[in-house]
Steps between C-alpha positions, in 0.01 A plus 500: 500500500483613869284802389251267321480272797454802741235634275310169482527457882371844561211453256395184674524663845289789391236284324466277813514800731216682312300172474519454886397870557202462258390172674531650848306815402227292342486285822464817699211621294320179558519516872811278513332238288699392184180431304512117512178414693395135549258537214773616261736219625242205443587429141876478583429288809292253287779466271753427778268306721251319281399260782386764742142618529397863550481481868852347538640763260344782700637360822839446344496867363404634847775297668749661260380847472261570786124566474528807282784392277765733633577372844775249547477243773737497801661184397763498238435341165855360470556127385554285806755256350 
């Protein structure tokens, strides 16, 4: 039983580790960008924020991701409850 649990844990660890390496390598190839530009995010943003117009969504995207999509603002995005 312990061997089975250890094997599963090791497999999950390796899979997640390889996934992170591949993601980081892909981001490095794109100049640090993860491939999600504003244009690619618009359909998802429309689903999540149907009452926002294009200009509001672009401002929202820039506030969250910076002007080129891979910069994070100086403020933290933590919930302020």
